[in-house]
C-alpha positions as CSV (number, residue, x, y, z in Angstrom):
1,M,0.0,0.0,0.0
2,Y,1.2,3.5,-0.9
3,V,0.2,6.6,1.1
4,D,1.3,9.9,-0.3
5,S,2.3,12.2,2.6
6,K,2.6,15.1,0.2
7,F,-1.1,14.7,-0.8
8,I,-2.1,14.9,2.9
9,S,0.1,17.9,3.5
10,D,-1.2,19.7,0.4
11,V,-4.8,19.1,1.3
12,V,-4.5,20.2,4.9
13,N,-2.4,23.2,4.3
14,G,-4.5,24.2,1.3
15,F,-7.7,24.3,3.2
16,A,-6.0,25.8,6.3
17,E,-5.4,28.9,4.1
18,V,-9.2,29.4,3.9
19,C,-10.2,28.0,7.3
20,P,-13.3,29.7,8.4
21,G,-13.2,32.4,11.1
22,D,-14.9,32.2,14.5
23,S,-18.3,33.4,13.3
24,Q,-18.4,30.9,10.4
25,L,-17.3,28.1,12.6
26,C,-20.3,28.9,14.9
27,V,-22.5,28.5,11.9
28,A,-20.9,25.2,10.9
29,K,-20.8,23.6,14.3
30,D,-24.3,22.1,14.0
31,M,-23.8,20.8,10.5
32,F,-21.9,17.8,11.6
33,G,-24.9,16.4,13.4
34,A,-27.0,16.7,10.2
35,P,-24.4,17.3,7.5
36,N,-25.0,20.2,5.1
37,Y,-22.7,19.0,2.3
38,A,-23.6,22.0,0.2
39,S,-22.2,24.5,2.7
40,E,-18.7,25.6,1.6
41,V,-17.8,26.3,5.3
42,F,-18.8,22.7,6.1
43,Q,-16.7,21.4,3.2
44,Y,-13.6,23.2,4.4
45,V,-13.8,21.9,7.9
46,Y,-14.7,18.5,6.6
47,A,-11.6,18.4,4.4
48,M,-9.2,19.2,7.2
49,R,-10.8,16.8,9.7
50,Y,-11.6,13.8,7.5
51,V,-9.9,13.8,4.1
52,P,-6.4,12.5,5.3
53,A,-7.8,9.6,7.3
54,Y,-10.4,8.7,4.7
55,Y,-7.8,8.8,2.0
56,F,-5.7,6.4,4.1
57,E,-8.6,4.0,4.5
58,Y,-9.3,4.2,0.7
59,C,-5.6,3.4,0.0
60,V,-6.1,0.2,1.9
61,L,-9.1,-0.7,-0.3
62,A,-7.4,0.5,-3.5
63,S,-4.3,-1.6,-2.7
64,E,-6.5,-4.7,-2.2
65,L,-8.4,-3.9,-5.5
66,S,-5.0,-3.7,-7.3
67,S,-4.1,-7.2,-6.2
68,R,-7.4,-8.6,-7.6
69,V,-7.5,-7.0,-11.1
70,K,-4.5,-8.7,-12.6
71,G,-5.3,-9.3,-16.2
72,Y,-7.3,-6.1,-16.7
73,A,-5.9,-3.5,-19.1
74,H,-8.3,-0.8,-17.9
75,L,-10.9,-0.2,-15.3
76,N,-14.0,2.0,-15.2
77,V,-14.7,3.2,-11.7
78,A,-17.9,4.9,-10.4
79,S,-17.7,6.6,-7.1
80,I,-21.2,7.0,-5.7
81,G,-21.5,10.0,-3.3
82,A,-18.0,11.0,-4.1
83,G,-17.8,14.2,-2.1
84,L,-14.3,15.6,-2.3
85,C,-13.2,12.5,-4.2
86,Q,-10.4,11.4,-1.9
87,D,-11.0,7.9,-3.2
88,Y,-9.7,9.0,-6.6
89,Y,-6.3,9.9,-5.2
90,A,-6.2,6.6,-3.3
91,L,-6.8,4.8,-6.6
92,R,-4.3,6.9,-8.4
93,D,-1.6,6.0,-5.9
94,N,-2.3,2.3,-5.6
95,V,-3.9,0.9,-8.7
96,K,-1.2,-0.1,-11.2
97,I,-3.3,-0.1,-14.4
98,P,-5.1,2.8,-16.2
99,F,-8.6,3.7,-15.0
100,T,-11.4,6.1,-15.7
101,Y,-13.1,7.6,-12.7
102,S,-16.6,9.1,-12.6
103,A,-17.6,11.0,-9.5
104,Y,-21.4,10.8,-8.9
105,D,-22.8,13.3,-6.4
106,A,-26.0,15.3,-6.1
107,V,-24.2,18.1,-4.3
108,Q,-21.9,20.6,-6.0
109,W,-18.8,20.4,-3.8
110,A,-17.2,23.9,-4.5
111,A,-14.3,22.9,-2.3
112,R,-13.1,20.4,-4.9
113,A,-11.4,23.4,-6.6
114,R,-8.9,23.4,-3.7
115,M,-8.1,19.7,-3.9
116,P,-4.8,18.6,-5.7
117,P,-4.9,18.4,-9.5
118,V,-6.5,15.4,-11.2
119,G,-5.8,13.7,-14.5
120,D,-7.8,13.4,-17.7
121,N,-9.3,10.2,-16.4
122,F,-11.4,12.2,-13.9
123,N,-15.1,13.0,-14.6
124,I,-17.8,14.8,-12.5
125,V,-21.4,13.6,-12.9
126,A,-23.9,15.7,-11.1
127,K,-26.5,13.0,-10.3
128,S,-27.9,11.4,-7.2
129,A,-28.2,7.7,-6.9
130,Q,-31.9,7.9,-7.7
131,K,-31.1,9.5,-11.1
132,I,-28.3,7.2,-12.1
133,S,-29.6,4.8,-14.8
134,A,-28.6,1.3,-15.8
135,G,-27.2,2.9,-19.0
136,D,-25.0,5.1,-17.0
137,L,-23.5,2.1,-15.3
138,A,-23.2,-0.3,-18.3
139,D,-19.4,0.0,-18.5
140,V,-18.5,0.2,-14.8
141,D,-16.1,-2.4,-13.4
142,V,-15.6,-1.0,-9.9
143,Y,-18.1,0.7,-7.5
144,F,-16.7,2.8,-4.7
145,F,-19.0,3.9,-1.8
146,P,-16.9,6.4,0.2
147,K,-18.8,6.6,3.5
148,S,-21.9,7.2,1.4
149,L,-24.2,4.2,1.8
150,S,-26.1,5.5,4.8
151,D,-26.7,8.9,3.2
152,I,-28.0,7.2,0.0
153,A,-30.2,4.8,1.9
154,G,-31.6,7.8,3.9
155,S,-32.6,9.6,0.8
156,G,-35.7,7.5,0.2
157,N,-37.2,4.0,0.7
158,G,-36.0,1.5,-1.8
159,V,-33.3,3.7,-3.3
160,L,-30.5,1.1,-2.8
161,S,-32.7,-1.8,-4.0
162,A,-33.5,0.1,-7.2
163,F,-29.9,1.2,-7.6
164,G,-28.8,-2.4,-7.1
165,G,-31.1,-3.4,-9.8
166,N,-29.5,-0.9,-12.2
167,I,-26.1,-2.3,-11.3
168,A,-27.2,-5.9,-11.8
169,A,-28.5,-5.1,-15.3
170,T,-25.0,-4.9,-16.6
171,K,-23.6,-7.3,-19.2
172,K,-20.3,-7.4,-17.2
173,K,-19.5,-10.8,-15.7
174,R,-17.3,-9.5,-12.9
175,L,-17.8,-6.5,-10.6
176,F,-15.9,-5.1,-7.6
177,F,-17.4,-3.1,-4.7
178,L,-15.3,-1.1,-2.4
179,V,-17.3,0.1,0.6
180,S,-16.3,2.3,3.4
181,Y,-18.9,2.4,6.2
182,V,-19.7,5.1,8.7
183,S,-18.7,3.5,12.0
184,A,-19.5,4.2,15.7
185,G,-16.0,2.9,16.7
186,I,-13.7,0.0,16.5
187,N,-15.3,-3.5,17.0
188,K,-18.7,-2.0,16.7
189,S,-21.1,-2.6,13.8
190,P,-21.2,0.0,11.0
191,A,-24.0,2.5,11.3
192,S,-25.4,1.1,8.2
193,Q,-25.4,-2.4,6.7
194,D,-27.4,-1.3,3.6
195,F,-25.1,-3.1,1.1
196,S,-27.4,-6.1,1.7
197,D,-30.0,-4.4,-0.5
198,I,-27.5,-4.3,-3.4
199,D,-26.4,-7.8,-2.6
200,K,-30.0,-9.1,-3.0
201,A,-30.3,-7.4,-6.4
202,L,-27.0,-8.9,-7.6
203,T,-27.9,-12.3,-6.3
204,A,-31.3,-12.2,-8.0
205,A,-29.5,-11.4,-11.3
206,G,-27.2,-14.5,-11.0
207,F,-24.2,-12.9,-9.4
208,S,-22.4,-14.4,-6.5
209,T,-19.5,-13.7,-4.2
210,T,-17.2,-15.6,-1.8
211,D,-16.4,-12.4,0.1
212,Q,-18.1,-11.5,3.3
213,V,-21.1,-9.3,2.6
214,R,-22.2,-8.6,6.2
215,G,-19.8,-6.8,8.5
216,S,-16.6,-4.9,7.9
217,F,-12.9,-5.1,8.4
218,Y,-10.2,-3.0,10.1
219,R,-6.6,-2.2,9.4
220,G,-4.3,-3.0,12.3
221,D,-4.5,-5.3,15.3
222,K,-4.7,-2.9,18.1
223,N,-7.8,-0.9,19.2
224,G,-7.2,2.8,18.6
225,E,-3.8,2.3,16.8
226,G,-2.4,5.4,15.3
227,L,-2.6,5.6,11.5
228,R,1.1,6.6,11.3
229,A,1.9,3.4,13.2
230,L,0.1,1.5,10.4
231,H,2.0,3.4,7.7
232,Q,4.8,5.9,8.3
233,N,3.6,8.2,5.5
234,F,0.5,9.2,7.3
235,I,1.7,12.5,8.5
236,Y,-0.9,15.2,9.4
237,P,0.8,18.6,9.4
238,S,1.6,19.5,13.0
239,N,1.4,23.2,12.4
240,V,-2.3,23.1,11.4
241,K,-5.2,23.1,13.9
242,I,-8.9,24.0,13.5
243,S,-9.2,26.6,16.3
244,C,-11.6,29.2,17.5
245,S,-10.9,32.0,20.0
246,S,-14.1,31.2,21.8
247,Q,-13.6,27.5,22.1
248,D,-13.1,27.6,25.9
249,G,-16.4,29.3,26.4
250,L,-19.2,27.5,28.2
251,K,-21.3,27.3,25.1
252,C,-18.5,25.7,23.1
253,I,-17.7,22.7,25.1
254,K,-19.4,20.4,22.6
255,C,-18.6,22.3,19.4
256,D,-18.5,19.9,16.5
257,A,-16.6,22.3,14.3
258,I,-13.3,22.4,16.2
259,K,-12.8,18.7,17.0
260,S,-9.4,17.2,16.3
261,P,-8.8,15.5,12.9
262,I,-8.8,11.7,12.8
263,Y,-5.4,10.3,13.6
264,K,-6.3,6.7,14.6
265,N,-7.9,3.6,13.1
266,T,-10.8,3.7,15.6
267,H,-13.5,4.5,13.0
268,M,-12.1,2.6,10.0
269,S,-14.7,0.3,8.7
270,F,-14.6,-1.1,5.2
271,S,-14.9,-4.1,2.9
272,I,-14.2,-5.2,-0.6
273,M,-16.5,-7.6,-2.5
274,E,-16.0,-9.3,-5.8
275,Y,-19.0,-10.6,-7.6
276,T,-19.0,-12.9,-10.7
277,K,-21.6,-14.3,-12.9
């Protein structure tokens, strides 16, 4: 597995340059309970807190994918609920063959403009899961769900079942699914096990997998192990901190805008599944 320490540094320092002031942080503090992904202030704080750790987790998945796609000359990747597209950079750094990446998201993430440069293989598709058709997915080999399943499932009853049906309509005989779950903490079940809806649709169409569909997996053997202990290139810039001059005030004890970034494996929760027909 390769982790690009320069990517982490560039992201954190790039967003630190435009880190919101106190008044904007006060506006953003409640957005983490019910995420307002369209808010640029939220996006900036989100990038500094989550992107490095999520990129690390996606590097684990991308590295595992790379070991499974020997014999492929090219991959078509669809990231569903792509957000700031940190999974693209993980794939770029770990998959050894050319790939085309399509980022599907209903929200316009203005903060993407501050992310490191991407290649000609990068495409933005402004669509929610409900609006993605079977035709859109016809050529997809790899599906990436970057902490997005629970959001998609919450957007409406039956959304994932219908989406699974669109995936299963493919003429492809081999599909890969890289899923990163929102987790309540190490050794706890993911907040959502909604991949089962997609699994049912795939199974009904004649696909099968030998991978574990229920549950998730962690990187590292120790509870709360530091990400740098898992890979020495996970280096979060020590000079950067999300801070507010009022953070010691009585009303700010539980402020969700100024929490520390993720440095440990506590909330890593992911799986990779390969389906064949």
